[in-house]
TORKOL-4160 file (C-alpha; in steps of 0.2 Angstrom, whole numbers, padded with zeros to 4 digits, m for minus):
110
<pt num="1" X="0233" Y="m0034" Z="m0269"/>
<pt num="2" X="0216" Y="m0036" Z="m0258"/>
<pt num="3" X="0199" Y="m0034" Z="m0266"/>
<pt num="4" X="0194" Y="m0026" Z="m0251"/>
<pt num="5" X="0189" Y="m0008" Z="m0253"/>
<pt num="6" X="0203" Y="0000" Z="m0243"/>
<pt num="7" X="0212" Y="0018" Z="m0247"/>
<pt num="8" X="0225" Y="0027" Z="m0235"/>
<pt num="9" X="0231" Y="0045" Z="m0235"/>
<pt num="10" X="0246" Y="0041" Z="m0246"/>
<pt num="11" X="0234" Y="0034" Z="m0260"/>
<pt num="12" X="0221" Y="0045" Z="m0259"/>
<pt num="13" X="0236" Y="0060" Z="m0261"/>
<pt num="14" X="0241" Y="0051" Z="m0275"/>
<pt num="15" X="0224" Y="0051" Z="m0282"/>
<pt num="16" X="0222" Y="0071" Z="m0280"/>
<pt num="17" X="0238" Y="0073" Z="m0290"/>
<pt num="18" X="0231" Y="0063" Z="m0303"/>
<pt num="19" X="0214" Y="0070" Z="m0305"/>
<pt num="20" X="0222" Y="0090" Z="m0303"/>
<pt num="21" X="0209" Y="0093" Z="m0290"/>
<pt num="22" X="0208" Y="0097" Z="m0272"/>
<pt num="23" X="0195" Y="0085" Z="m0270"/>
<pt num="24" X="0194" Y="0064" Z="m0277"/>
<pt num="25" X="0179" Y="0054" Z="m0275"/>
<pt num="26" X="0187" Y="0036" Z="m0270"/>
<pt num="27" X="0170" Y="0028" Z="m0268"/>
<pt num="28" X="0153" Y="0025" Z="m0270"/>
<pt num="29" X="0140" Y="0012" Z="m0265"/>
<pt num="30" X="0121" Y="0016" Z="m0261"/>
<pt num="31" X="0120" Y="0033" Z="m0255"/>
<pt num="32" X="0139" Y="0034" Z="m0246"/>
<pt num="33" X="0151" Y="0044" Z="m0258"/>
<pt num="34" X="0169" Y="0043" Z="m0251"/>
<pt num="35" X="0180" Y="0057" Z="m0256"/>
<pt num="36" X="0198" Y="0064" Z="m0251"/>
<pt num="37" X="0198" Y="0084" Z="m0249"/>
<pt num="38" X="0216" Y="0095" Z="m0248"/>
<pt num="39" X="0211" Y="0113" Z="m0252"/>
<pt num="40" X="0223" Y="0125" Z="m0257"/>
<pt num="41" X="0226" Y="0140" Z="m0247"/>
<pt num="42" X="0208" Y="0144" Z="m0248"/>
<pt num="43" X="0192" Y="0133" Z="m0243"/>
<pt num="44" X="0180" Y="0137" Z="m0258"/>
<pt num="45" X="0167" Y="0123" Z="m0255"/>
<pt num="46" X="0149" Y="0128" Z="m0253"/>
<pt num="47" X="0134" Y="0120" Z="m0244"/>
<pt num="48" X="0132" Y="0102" Z="m0248"/>
<pt num="49" X="0113" Y="0095" Z="m0252"/>
<pt num="50" X="0118" Y="0080" Z="m0242"/>
<pt num="51" X="0122" Y="0076" Z="m0224"/>
<pt num="52" X="0142" Y="0072" Z="m0221"/>
<pt num="53" X="0156" Y="0068" Z="m0211"/>
<pt num="54" X="0174" Y="0074" Z="m0211"/>
<pt num="55" X="0187" Y="0061" Z="m0203"/>
<pt num="56" X="0202" Y="0075" Z="m0203"/>
<pt num="57" X="0217" Y="0065" Z="m0210"/>
<pt num="58" X="0233" Y="0075" Z="m0208"/>
<pt num="59" X="0236" Y="0092" Z="m0200"/>
<pt num="60" X="0224" Y="0104" Z="m0192"/>
<pt num="61" X="0214" Y="0118" Z="m0195"/>
<pt num="62" X="0201" Y="0130" Z="m0188"/>
<pt num="63" X="0181" Y="0125" Z="m0193"/>
<pt num="64" X="0167" Y="0135" Z="m0194"/>
<pt num="65" X="0150" Y="0128" Z="m0195"/>
<pt num="66" X="0133" Y="0138" Z="m0194"/>
<pt num="67" X="0144" Y="0154" Z="m0187"/>
<pt num="68" X="0152" Y="0142" Z="m0172"/>
<pt num="69" X="0170" Y="0139" Z="m0174"/>
<pt num="70" X="0183" Y="0124" Z="m0166"/>
<pt num="71" X="0200" Y="0119" Z="m0168"/>
<pt num="72" X="0202" Y="0101" Z="m0178"/>
<pt num="73" X="0215" Y="0090" Z="m0181"/>
<pt num="74" X="0219" Y="0072" Z="m0186"/>
<pt num="75" X="0209" Y="0058" Z="m0180"/>
<pt num="76" X="0194" Y="0072" Z="m0176"/>
<pt num="77" X="0177" Y="0068" Z="m0184"/>
<pt num="78" X="0165" Y="0082" Z="m0189"/>
<pt num="79" X="0146" Y="0080" Z="m0194"/>
<pt num="80" X="0137" Y="0095" Z="m0207"/>
<pt num="81" X="0122" Y="0094" Z="m0210"/>
<pt num="82" X="0115" Y="0095" Z="m0227"/>
<pt num="83" X="0114" Y="0114" Z="m0233"/>
<pt num="84" X="0124" Y="0122" Z="m0218"/>
<pt num="85" X="0138" Y="0133" Z="m0221"/>
<pt num="86" X="0155" Y="0127" Z="m0216"/>
<pt num="87" X="0173" Y="0130" Z="m0220"/>
<pt num="88" X="0189" Y="0126" Z="m0214"/>
<pt num="89" X="0202" Y="0140" Z="m0212"/>
<pt num="90" X="0220" Y="0143" Z="m0205"/>
<pt num="91" X="0226" Y="0126" Z="m0212"/>
<pt num="92" X="0244" Y="0122" Z="m0216"/>
<pt num="93" X="0250" Y="0112" Z="m0231"/>
<pt num="94" X="0248" Y="0097" Z="m0224"/>
<pt num="95" X="0230" Y="0097" Z="m0220"/>
<pt num="96" X="0218" Y="0084" Z="m0227"/>
<pt num="97" X="0202" Y="0076" Z="m0223"/>
<pt num="98" X="0191" Y="0060" Z="m0230"/>
<pt num="99" X="0174" Y="0067" Z="m0233"/>
<pt num="100" X="0159" Y="0055" Z="m0232"/>
<pt num="101" X="0142" Y="0061" Z="m0240"/>
<pt num="102" X="0129" Y="0049" Z="m0236"/>
<pt num="103" X="0108" Y="0049" Z="m0237"/>
<pt num="104" X="0095" Y="0059" Z="m0247"/>
<pt num="105" X="0096" Y="0077" Z="m0253"/>
<pt num="106" X="0091" Y="0088" Z="m0240"/>
<pt num="107" X="0099" Y="0078" Z="m0228"/>
<pt num="108" X="0091" Y="0063" Z="m0216"/>
<pt num="109" X="0083" Y="0075" Z="m0205"/>
<pt num="110" X="0071" Y="0083" Z="m0219"/>
């Protein structure tokens, strides 16, 4: 086993099952917080206080950010500024994403 901070989607999904939640925090360092998120049928998240990046781990979905929409799929990267309304929809059971929160409350552009 390596001491290097390292996760793969299977490990992250196992952690979600252990936690019994749709998201799990895997790592924190400074302002960086790494989570894994797998919504169950409906994305109920609310705007967050910090900037975030999503890296789609598996599946596909429609993503809405401030009224603009796009198709996302495995490997895509999304930026969401702090406080912005956003949501995934039309995703299947295989959809999951890495989430990276960073910076101060209010976002780096505040």
